N, C-alpha and C positions, 0 to 999 in steps of 0.2 A: 504494500500501498504506499503510494507515494505520500510524504506530507507536504503541503502547499502552502507557501506564505504569499501573501501580494500585498504588496505596498502601492497605495494609490493615493490621488487627490481626493479631500472630502466630498469634492461635488460629483466625481466620476463614482465614490462609494453610495452616495445616498441614492444616485440616480438608476445604479445599475449593476450593485454588487450582485444581487442573486443569480442575474443573466451573465454575468462574468465567473460566477462560480460553476455555473452550469456546463457554459463552454470549456472550461477547462477541464472538467470532470469528463465531459462528452470527449475531448482530444484524447486525454489520456484512455479511457477505454477502446478508443479506436486505434489509435496510434502506439500506446503502449500494451494493449492487451488486457488492461486491468481490468477485475469482475467492477459491476454497477455499483456494487454496495461499499467498494472500498473508497471511501471518502474522507479526508479527512483535510481542511483548508481553514486556515486562519488569515483574519482580513485584517489588515491596517490602515485605516485612513488618515491621511496626513494633512495639515494645515498650509498655507500658503507660504512656500520659502522651507519647510520642511524637506523637501525633495530636490536637492542638489545635483544638477547634472549639466555636461557640456552640452549644449543643442547640435553641435557639430561631431560629436564624438562617432568615429567609425564613419566619416564622410556620410552620417544621416543628417537629415533636416527635423531634428527631433522640437517639437513643441510642450510636450509634455512627457510625462513618465509615469510607466507604470513595470512596478517590478515583479516578477513573478518567480518566486525559490523554490525547487523543487529538490528534495532530498528523497533518493532509492536507492534499495538494495543495488548494487552493481551486477547487472546483468544485461544491457542493453548497448547493441552493437551504434556505432555512428551514424549508420542510416536509420536506424530506427528513431535516435532521438532527434534528428532533423526533420523525419517526417512529424515527430511529435512537436517541434518548434512550428514548423509548417499550418498543421491543425490547429494548434492554439491560436495562433494569428488570425488563419482565417475564419475561425470562429469567432472571433474579438470584432472583426470588420462591419459585421452588421449591426455590433452593438456601437457603434462611430468612433471605435479605439482605432486610430490608423498603425498600421505594422511599424513603422518608423517610432512609434511612443511606447514599445514594449520592449523591454528586457527581460530575459529568459535565462536563468542559471540552474544549470540542472547538476546537482553534487549526489555523488555516490558514495556508499558505503557497506559495508559486511551485515548479513542477518544478525550476526551477534550483537549490532551496536543499538537494536532496537528494542524496547519493551513496550509492548502495546495491551497492559492490563494484566496479561500473566504471560510465566514463562513458559 
């Protein structure tokens, strides 16, 4: 089960955090093969000026910043990760979130690094 942290501005959070959560969850079921019942998401809305970023980083025209941090057990090859990133962005576009404004960081660890309510 991936652990998803989403950092975004308060306006975007208030307007569409449920839809954003659904889009990310749908993307992980499609691209990563995660079970539909495996959902663990933490949202953090931020006020004006809380999210600092270079609007031209990586030669991208960034207007806002939405950060999606994903922690998973190491088991995905690079093409699967890339498919996940693309699927997330594709599902966010209809919600008015530009691909240029999304930063996704996927971090892997081992199964022994997790505790999920029981050993």
